PyMOL Python script that loads the backbone (N, CA, C, O; Angstrom):
from pymol import cmd

cmd.read_pdbstr("""\
ATOM      1  N   MET A   1       0.844  -1.165   0.000  1.00  0.00           N
ATOM      2  CA  MET A   1       0.000   0.000   0.000  1.00  0.00           C
ATOM      3  C   MET A   1       0.902   1.244   0.000  1.00  0.00           C
ATOM      4  O   MET A   1       1.856   1.325   0.773  1.00  0.00           O
ATOM      5  N   SER A   2       0.599   2.178  -0.845  1.00  0.00           N
ATOM      6  CA  SER A   2       1.381   3.409  -0.883  1.00  0.00           C
ATOM      7  C   SER A   2       0.451   4.606  -0.700  1.00  0.00           C
ATOM      8  O   SER A   2      -0.743   4.555  -0.996  1.00  0.00           O
ATOM      9  N   PHE A   3       1.040   5.664  -0.207  1.00  0.00           N
ATOM     10  CA  PHE A   3       0.281   6.889   0.019  1.00  0.00           C
ATOM     11  C   PHE A   3       0.950   8.011  -0.757  1.00  0.00           C
ATOM     12  O   PHE A   3       2.164   8.198  -0.676  1.00  0.00           O
ATOM     13  N   ASN A   4       0.165   8.743  -1.497  1.00  0.00           N
ATOM     14  CA  ASN A   4       0.674   9.882  -2.231  1.00  0.00           C
ATOM     15  C   ASN A   4       0.294  11.136  -1.457  1.00  0.00           C
ATOM     16  O   ASN A   4      -0.877  11.510  -1.394  1.00  0.00           O
ATOM     17  N   LEU A   5       1.294  11.776  -0.873  1.00  0.00           N
ATOM     18  CA  LEU A   5       1.027  12.957  -0.056  1.00  0.00           C
ATOM     19  C   LEU A   5       0.464  14.116  -0.876  1.00  0.00           C
ATOM     20  O   LEU A   5      -0.176  15.012  -0.324  1.00  0.00           O
ATOM     21  N   CYS A   6       0.695  14.104  -2.163  1.00  0.00           N
ATOM     22  CA  CYS A   6       0.162  15.164  -3.030  1.00  0.00           C
ATOM     23  C   CYS A   6      -1.360  15.117  -3.109  1.00  0.00           C
ATOM     24  O   CYS A   6      -2.004  16.117  -3.426  1.00  0.00           O
ATOM     25  N   ASP A   7      -1.929  13.950  -2.820  1.00  0.00           N
ATOM     26  CA  ASP A   7      -3.382  13.806  -2.890  1.00  0.00           C
ATOM     27  C   ASP A   7      -4.090  14.296  -1.629  1.00  0.00           C
ATOM     28  O   ASP A   7      -5.318  14.385  -1.608  1.00  0.00           O
ATOM     29  N   LEU A   8      -3.340  14.610  -0.590  1.00  0.00           N
ATOM     30  CA  LEU A   8      -3.943  15.082   0.661  1.00  0.00           C
ATOM     31  C   LEU A   8      -4.449  16.513   0.506  1.00  0.00           C
ATOM     32  O   LEU A   8      -3.943  17.271  -0.321  1.00  0.00           O
ATOM     33  N   PRO A   9      -5.450  16.877   1.307  1.00  0.00           N
ATOM     34  CA  PRO A   9      -5.903  18.275   1.316  1.00  0.00           C
ATOM     35  C   PRO A   9      -4.790  19.197   1.826  1.00  0.00           C
ATOM     36  O   PRO A   9      -3.888  18.762   2.541  1.00  0.00           O
ATOM     37  N   ARG A  10      -4.870  20.441   1.456  1.00  0.00           N
ATOM     38  CA  ARG A  10      -3.851  21.431   1.814  1.00  0.00           C
ATOM     39  C   ARG A  10      -3.637  21.520   3.322  1.00  0.00           C
ATOM     40  O   ARG A  10      -2.503  21.673   3.775  1.00  0.00           O
ATOM     41  N   GLU A  11      -4.713  21.428   4.105  1.00  0.00           N
ATOM     42  CA  GLU A  11      -4.609  21.537   5.557  1.00  0.00           C
ATOM     43  C   GLU A  11      -3.793  20.381   6.138  1.00  0.00           C
ATOM     44  O   GLU A  11      -2.978  20.584   7.038  1.00  0.00           O
ATOM     45  N   GLU A  12      -4.014  19.170   5.623  1.00  0.00           N
ATOM     46  CA  GLU A  12      -3.267  18.015   6.126  1.00  0.00           C
ATOM     47  C   GLU A  12      -1.795  18.095   5.737  1.00  0.00           C
ATOM     48  O   GLU A  12      -0.922  17.701   6.510  1.00  0.00           O
ATOM     49  N   LYS A  13      -1.523  18.602   4.541  1.00  0.00           N
ATOM     50  CA  LYS A  13      -0.126  18.792   4.122  1.00  0.00           C
ATOM     51  C   LYS A  13       0.572  19.787   5.044  1.00  0.00           C
ATOM     52  O   LYS A  13       1.737  19.605   5.399  1.00  0.00           O
ATOM     53  N   ALA A  14      -0.148  20.840   5.428  1.00  0.00           N
ATOM     54  CA  ALA A  14       0.431  21.853   6.306  1.00  0.00           C
ATOM     55  C   ALA A  14       0.766  21.249   7.679  1.00  0.00           C
ATOM     56  O   ALA A  14       1.795  21.579   8.268  1.00  0.00           O
ATOM     57  N   LEU A  15      -0.103  20.369   8.183  1.00  0.00           N
ATOM     58  CA  LEU A  15       0.157  19.737   9.474  1.00  0.00           C
ATOM     59  C   LEU A  15       1.349  18.794   9.401  1.00  0.00           C
ATOM     60  O   LEU A  15       2.086  18.659  10.377  1.00  0.00           O
ATOM     61  N   ILE A  16       1.550  18.146   8.271  1.00  0.00           N
ATOM     62  CA  ILE A  16       2.722  17.294   8.086  1.00  0.00           C
ATOM     63  C   ILE A  16       3.986  18.155   8.115  1.00  0.00           C
ATOM     64  O   ILE A  16       4.993  17.761   8.704  1.00  0.00           O
ATOM     65  N   GLU A  17       3.935  19.312   7.490  1.00  0.00           N
ATOM     66  CA  GLU A  17       5.079  20.223   7.498  1.00  0.00           C
ATOM     67  C   GLU A  17       5.370  20.735   8.911  1.00  0.00           C
ATOM     68  O   GLU A  17       6.531  20.906   9.284  1.00  0.00           O
ATOM     69  N   VAL A  18       4.324  20.979   9.690  1.00  0.00           N
ATOM     70  CA  VAL A  18       4.505  21.420  11.077  1.00  0.00           C
ATOM     71  C   VAL A  18       5.192  20.320  11.881  1.00  0.00           C
ATOM     72  O   VAL A  18       6.099  20.598  12.666  1.00  0.00           O
ATOM     73  N   ASP A  19       4.766  19.076  11.689  1.00  0.00           N
ATOM     74  CA  ASP A  19       5.373  17.954  12.386  1.00  0.00           C
ATOM     75  C   ASP A  19       6.848  17.810  11.993  1.00  0.00           C
ATOM     76  O   ASP A  19       7.701  17.569  12.847  1.00  0.00           O
ATOM     77  N   LYS A  20       7.137  17.956  10.716  1.00  0.00           N
ATOM     78  CA  LYS A  20       8.533  17.887  10.259  1.00  0.00           C
ATOM     79  C   LYS A  20       9.362  19.012  10.877  1.00  0.00           C
ATOM     80  O   LYS A  20      10.511  18.796  11.262  1.00  0.00           O
ATOM     81  N   ALA A  21       8.790  20.202  10.973  1.00  0.00           N
ATOM     82  CA  ALA A  21       9.500  21.335  11.570  1.00  0.00           C
ATOM     83  C   ALA A  21       9.806  21.071  13.045  1.00  0.00           C
ATOM     84  O   ALA A  21      10.873  21.441  13.536  1.00  0.00           O
ATOM     85  N   ALA A  22       8.880  20.437  13.740  1.00  0.00           N
ATOM     86  CA  ALA A  22       9.108  20.123  15.150  1.00  0.00           C
ATOM     87  C   ALA A  22      10.230  19.095  15.293  1.00  0.00           C
ATOM     88  O   ALA A  22      11.083  19.225  16.171  1.00  0.00           O
ATOM     89  N   ALA A  23      10.229  18.087  14.443  1.00  0.00           N
ATOM     90  CA  ALA A  23      11.298  17.077  14.495  1.00  0.00           C
ATOM     91  C   ALA A  23      12.648  17.722  14.236  1.00  0.00           C
ATOM     92  O   ALA A  23      13.628  17.404  14.910  1.00  0.00           O
ATOM     93  N   TYR A  24      12.709  18.615  13.276  1.00  0.00           N
ATOM     94  CA  TYR A  24      13.966  19.300  12.955  1.00  0.00           C
ATOM     95  C   TYR A  24      14.401  20.222  14.097  1.00  0.00           C
ATOM     96  O   TYR A  24      15.590  20.323  14.397  1.00  0.00           O
ATOM     97  N   ALA A  25      13.440  20.891  14.730  1.00  0.00           N
ATOM     98  CA  ALA A  25      13.771  21.778  15.849  1.00  0.00           C
ATOM     99  C   ALA A  25      14.351  20.982  17.016  1.00  0.00           C
ATOM    100  O   ALA A  25      15.304  21.431  17.652  1.00  0.00           O
ATOM    101  N   VAL A  26      13.795  19.820  17.301  1.00  0.00           N
ATOM    102  CA  VAL A  26      14.328  18.982  18.379  1.00  0.00           C
ATOM    103  C   VAL A  26      15.715  18.473  18.004  1.00  0.00           C
ATOM    104  O   VAL A  26      16.601  18.400  18.856  1.00  0.00           O
ATOM    105  N   TRP A  27      15.908  18.125  16.746  1.00  0.00           N
ATOM    106  CA  TRP A  27      17.239  17.683  16.294  1.00  0.00           C
ATOM    107  C   TRP A  27      18.267  18.797  16.490  1.00  0.00           C
ATOM    108  O   TRP A  27      19.369  18.552  16.981  1.00  0.00           O
ATOM    109  N   LYS A  28      17.897  20.033  16.102  1.00  0.00           N
ATOM    110  CA  LYS A  28      18.806  21.164  16.277  1.00  0.00           C
ATOM    111  C   LYS A  28      19.089  21.411  17.755  1.00  0.00           C
ATOM    112  O   LYS A  28      20.219  21.725  18.129  1.00  0.00           O
ATOM    113  N   GLU A  29      18.073  21.271  18.587  1.00  0.00           N
ATOM    114  CA  GLU A  29      18.229  21.463  20.030  1.00  0.00           C
ATOM    115  C   GLU A  29      19.209  20.432  20.599  1.00  0.00           C
ATOM    116  O   GLU A  29      20.081  20.778  21.396  1.00  0.00           O
ATOM    117  N   ARG A  30      19.069  19.187  20.197  1.00  0.00           N
ATOM    118  CA  ARG A  30      19.945  18.120  20.701  1.00  0.00           C
ATOM    119  C   ARG A  30      21.382  18.273  20.216  1.00  0.00           C
ATOM    120  O   ARG A  30      22.313  17.843  20.897  1.00  0.00           O
ATOM    121  N   ASN A  31      21.569  18.874  19.064  1.00  0.00           N
ATOM    122  CA  ASN A  31      22.896  19.016  18.494  1.00  0.00           C
ATOM    123  C   ASN A  31      23.520  20.385  18.741  1.00  0.00           C
ATOM    124  O   ASN A  31      24.526  20.731  18.123  1.00  0.00           O
ATOM    125  N   GLY A  32      22.929  21.161  19.639  1.00  0.00           N
ATOM    126  CA  GLY A  32      23.504  22.435  20.047  1.00  0.00           C
ATOM    127  C   GLY A  32      23.395  23.557  19.038  1.00  0.00           C
ATOM    128  O   GLY A  32      24.099  24.561  19.155  1.00  0.00           O
ATOM    129  N   LYS A  33      22.542  23.411  18.064  1.00  0.00           N
ATOM    130  CA  LYS A  33      22.388  24.452  17.056  1.00  0.00           C
ATOM    131  C   LYS A  33      21.237  25.405  17.383  1.00  0.00           C
ATOM    132  O   LYS A  33      21.019  26.394  16.683  1.00  0.00           O
ATOM    133  N   LEU A  34      20.507  25.094  18.451  1.00  0.00           N
ATOM    134  CA  LEU A  34      19.364  25.902  18.845  1.00  0.00           C
ATOM    135  C   LEU A  34      19.225  25.782  20.355  1.00  0.00           C
ATOM    136  O   LEU A  34      19.277  24.678  20.898  1.00  0.00           O
ATOM    137  N   ALA A  35      19.051  26.897  21.030  1.00  0.00           N
ATOM    138  CA  ALA A  35      18.958  26.866  22.495  1.00  0.00           C
ATOM    139  C   ALA A  35      17.739  26.054  22.942  1.00  0.00           C
ATOM    140  O   ALA A  35      17.866  25.126  23.741  1.00  0.00           O
ATOM    141  N   THR A  36      16.567  26.403  22.429  1.00  0.00           N
ATOM    142  CA  THR A  36      15.359  25.620  22.714  1.00  0.00           C
ATOM    143  C   THR A  36      14.546  25.503  21.433  1.00  0.00           C
ATOM    144  O   THR A  36      14.557  26.399  20.589  1.00  0.00           O
ATOM    145  N   ALA A  37      13.855  24.407  21.305  1.00  0.00           N
ATOM    146  CA  ALA A  37      13.054  24.174  20.101  1.00  0.00           C
ATOM    147  C   ALA A  37      11.893  25.157  19.995  1.00  0.00           C
ATOM    148  O   ALA A  37      11.390  25.408  18.900  1.00  0.00           O
ATOM    149  N   GLU A  38      11.469  25.711  21.118  1.00  0.00           N
ATOM    150  CA  GLU A  38      10.363  26.673  21.086  1.00  0.00           C
ATOM    151  C   GLU A  38      10.714  27.929  20.281  1.00  0.00           C
ATOM    152  O   GLU A  38       9.814  28.639  19.832  1.00  0.00           O
ATOM    153  N   LEU A  39      11.994  28.209  20.095  1.00  0.00           N
ATOM    154  CA  LEU A  39      12.385  29.380  19.308  1.00  0.00           C
ATOM    155  C   LEU A  39      11.921  29.264  17.862  1.00  0.00           C
ATOM    156  O   LEU A  39      11.715  30.282  17.201  1.00  0.00           O
ATOM    157  N   ASP A  40      11.753  28.046  17.360  1.00  0.00           N
ATOM    158  CA  ASP A  40      11.275  27.849  15.994  1.00  0.00           C
ATOM    159  C   ASP A  40       9.760  27.935  15.888  1.00  0.00           C
ATOM    160  O   ASP A  40       9.221  27.848  14.785  1.00  0.00           O
ATOM    161  N   SER A  41       9.066  28.103  16.994  1.00  0.00           N
ATOM    162  CA  SER A  41       7.601  28.101  16.970  1.00  0.00           C
ATOM    163  C   SER A  41       7.007  29.416  16.481  1.00  0.00           C
ATOM    164  O   SER A  41       5.794  29.499  16.285  1.00  0.00           O
ATOM    165  N   SER A  42       7.814  30.433  16.280  1.00  0.00           N
ATOM    166  CA  SER A  42       7.277  31.742  15.897  1.00  0.00           C
ATOM    167  C   SER A  42       6.609  31.740  14.522  1.00  0.00           C
ATOM    168  O   SER A  42       5.856  32.662  14.205  1.00  0.00           O
ATOM    169  N   ALA A  43       6.868  30.738  13.714  1.00  0.00           N
ATOM    170  CA  ALA A  43       6.272  30.674  12.379  1.00  0.00           C
ATOM    171  C   ALA A  43       4.839  30.152  12.404  1.00  0.00           C
ATOM    172  O   ALA A  43       4.155  30.180  11.381  1.00  0.00           O
ATOM    173  N   PHE A  44       4.376  29.675  13.561  1.00  0.00           N
ATOM    174  CA  PHE A  44       3.073  29.028  13.631  1.00  0.00           C
ATOM    175  C   PHE A  44       2.134  29.781  14.561  1.00  0.00           C
ATOM    176  O   PHE A  44       2.559  30.401  15.536  1.00  0.00           O
ATOM    177  N   THR A  45       0.849  29.711  14.237  1.00  0.00           N
ATOM    178  CA  THR A  45      -0.177  30.334  15.067  1.00  0.00           C
ATOM    179  C   THR A  45      -1.361  29.388  15.183  1.00  0.00           C
ATOM    180  O   THR A  45      -1.517  28.473  14.375  1.00  0.00           O
ATOM    181  N   GLY A  46      -2.174  29.609  16.167  1.00  0.00           N
ATOM    182  CA  GLY A  46      -3.420  28.863  16.313  1.00  0.00           C
ATOM    183  C   GLY A  46      -3.230  27.361  16.439  1.00  0.00           C
ATOM    184  O   GLY A  46      -2.429  26.879  17.240  1.00  0.00           O
ATOM    185  N   HIS A  47      -3.984  26.639  15.631  1.00  0.00           N
ATOM    186  CA  HIS A  47      -3.970  25.177  15.680  1.00  0.00           C
ATOM    187  C   HIS A  47      -2.597  24.622  15.312  1.00  0.00           C
ATOM    188  O   HIS A  47      -2.161  23.623  15.883  1.00  0.00           O
ATOM    189  N   GLN A  48      -1.919  25.256  14.371  1.00  0.00           N
ATOM    190  CA  GLN A  48      -0.595  24.775  13.983  1.00  0.00           C
ATOM    191  C   GLN A  48       0.399  24.900  15.138  1.00  0.00           C
ATOM    192  O   GLN A  48       1.268  24.041  15.292  1.00  0.00           O
ATOM    193  N   LEU A  49       0.288  25.932  15.934  1.00  0.00           N
ATOM    194  CA  LEU A  49       1.162  26.088  17.103  1.00  0.00           C
ATOM    195  C   LEU A  49       0.899  24.985  18.118  1.00  0.00           C
ATOM    196  O   LEU A  49       1.831  24.463  18.729  1.00  0.00           O
ATOM    197  N   GLU A  50      -0.368  24.632  18.297  1.00  0.00           N
ATOM    198  CA  GLU A  50      -0.728  23.538  19.207  1.00  0.00           C
ATOM    199  C   GLU A  50      -0.148  22.213  18.708  1.00  0.00           C
ATOM    200  O   GLU A  50       0.388  21.433  19.496  1.00  0.00           O
ATOM    201  N   VAL A  51      -0.255  21.960  17.415  1.00  0.00           N
ATOM    202  CA  VAL A  51       0.299  20.735  16.828  1.00  0.00           C
ATOM    203  C   VAL A  51       1.818  20.734  16.969  1.00  0.00           C
ATOM    204  O   VAL A  51       2.408  19.696  17.272  1.00  0.00           O
ATOM    205  N   PHE A  52       2.458  21.881  16.754  1.00  0.00           N
ATOM    206  CA  PHE A  52       3.909  21.993  16.885  1.00  0.00           C
ATOM    207  C   PHE A  52       4.351  21.677  18.315  1.00  0.00           C
ATOM    208  O   PHE A  52       5.328  20.956  18.516  1.00  0.00           O
ATOM    209  N   THR A  53       3.641  22.208  19.298  1.00  0.00           N
ATOM    210  CA  THR A  53       3.979  21.979  20.693  1.00  0.00           C
ATOM    211  C   THR A  53       3.830  20.501  21.070  1.00  0.00           C
ATOM    212  O   THR A  53       4.679  19.946  21.768  1.00  0.00           O
ATOM    213  N   LYS A  54       2.750  19.870  20.606  1.00  0.00           N
ATOM    214  CA  LYS A  54       2.553  18.444  20.881  1.00  0.00           C
ATOM    215  C   LYS A  54       3.624  17.605  20.202  1.00  0.00           C
ATOM    216  O   LYS A  54       4.108  16.629  20.775  1.00  0.00           O
ATOM    217  N   ALA A  55       3.995  17.979  18.990  1.00  0.00           N
ATOM    218  CA  ALA A  55       5.031  17.244  18.267  1.00  0.00           C
ATOM    219  C   ALA A  55       6.383  17.399  18.958  1.00  0.00           C
ATOM    220  O   ALA A  55       7.166  16.450  18.991  1.00  0.00           O
ATOM    221  N   LEU A  56       6.671  18.576  19.510  1.00  0.00           N
ATOM    222  CA  LEU A  56       7.908  18.763  20.268  1.00  0.00           C
ATOM    223  C   LEU A  56       7.977  17.779  21.426  1.00  0.00           C
ATOM    224  O   LEU A  56       9.007  17.144  21.653  1.00  0.00           O
ATOM    225  N   ALA A  57       6.873  17.659  22.156  1.00  0.00           N
ATOM    226  CA  ALA A  57       6.839  16.726  23.286  1.00  0.00           C
ATOM    227  C   ALA A  57       7.049  15.297  22.801  1.00  0.00           C
ATOM    228  O   ALA A  57       7.760  14.516  23.435  1.00  0.00           O
ATOM    229  N   LYS A  58       6.427  14.960  21.674  1.00  0.00           N
ATOM    230  CA  LYS A  58       6.562  13.608  21.127  1.00  0.00           C
ATOM    231  C   LYS A  58       8.012  13.308  20.750  1.00  0.00           C
ATOM    232  O   LYS A  58       8.529  12.240  21.078  1.00  0.00           O
ATOM    233  N   TYR A  59       8.661  14.232  20.071  1.00  0.00           N
ATOM    234  CA  TYR A  59      10.025  13.977  19.608  1.00  0.00           C
ATOM    235  C   TYR A  59      11.059  14.095  20.730  1.00  0.00           C
ATOM    236  O   TYR A  59      12.124  13.481  20.659  1.00  0.00           O
ATOM    237  N   ARG A  60      10.755  14.863  21.741  1.00  0.00           N
ATOM    238  CA  ARG A  60      11.693  14.976  22.868  1.00  0.00           C
ATOM    239  C   ARG A  60      11.747  13.695  23.687  1.00  0.00           C
ATOM    240  O   ARG A  60      12.769  13.411  24.313  1.00  0.00           O
ATOM    241  N   THR A  61      10.679  12.924  23.696  1.00  0.00           N
ATOM    242  CA  THR A  61      10.676  11.681  24.473  1.00  0.00           C
ATOM    243  C   THR A  61      11.375  10.542  23.745  1.00  0.00           C
ATOM    244  O   THR A  61      11.676   9.513  24.351  1.00  0.00           O
ATOM    245  N   ARG A  62      11.633  10.712  22.467  1.00  0.00           N
ATOM    246  CA  ARG A  62      12.324   9.672  21.707  1.00  0.00           C
ATOM    247  C   ARG A  62      13.832   9.822  21.878  1.00  0.00           C
ATOM    248  O   ARG A  62      14.346  10.937  21.967  1.00  0.00           O
ATOM    249  N   PRO A  63      14.542   8.685  21.924  1.00  0.00           N
ATOM    250  CA  PRO A  63      16.009   8.765  22.080  1.00  0.00           C
ATOM    251  C   PRO A  63      16.715   9.295  20.855  1.00  0.00           C
ATOM    252  O   PRO A  63      17.940   9.413  20.850  1.00  0.00           O
TER     253      PRO A  63
END
""", "prot")
cmd.dss("prot")
cmd.show_as("cartoon", "prot")
cmd.util.cbc("prot")
cmd.orient("prot")
């Protein structure tokens, strides 16, 4: 089974990008390139900010 992300609605694509941004922010935080991952949250507002914050918690608990 394969999934084509291009077929998703624009809103779902945006949430995937928010999740990717959170993963990258945690990676930068762990590698000393960013003081805290929350500094990257300024690009998001509303629901996307909530998703970003939850994703940060998710990725921070992973080794």
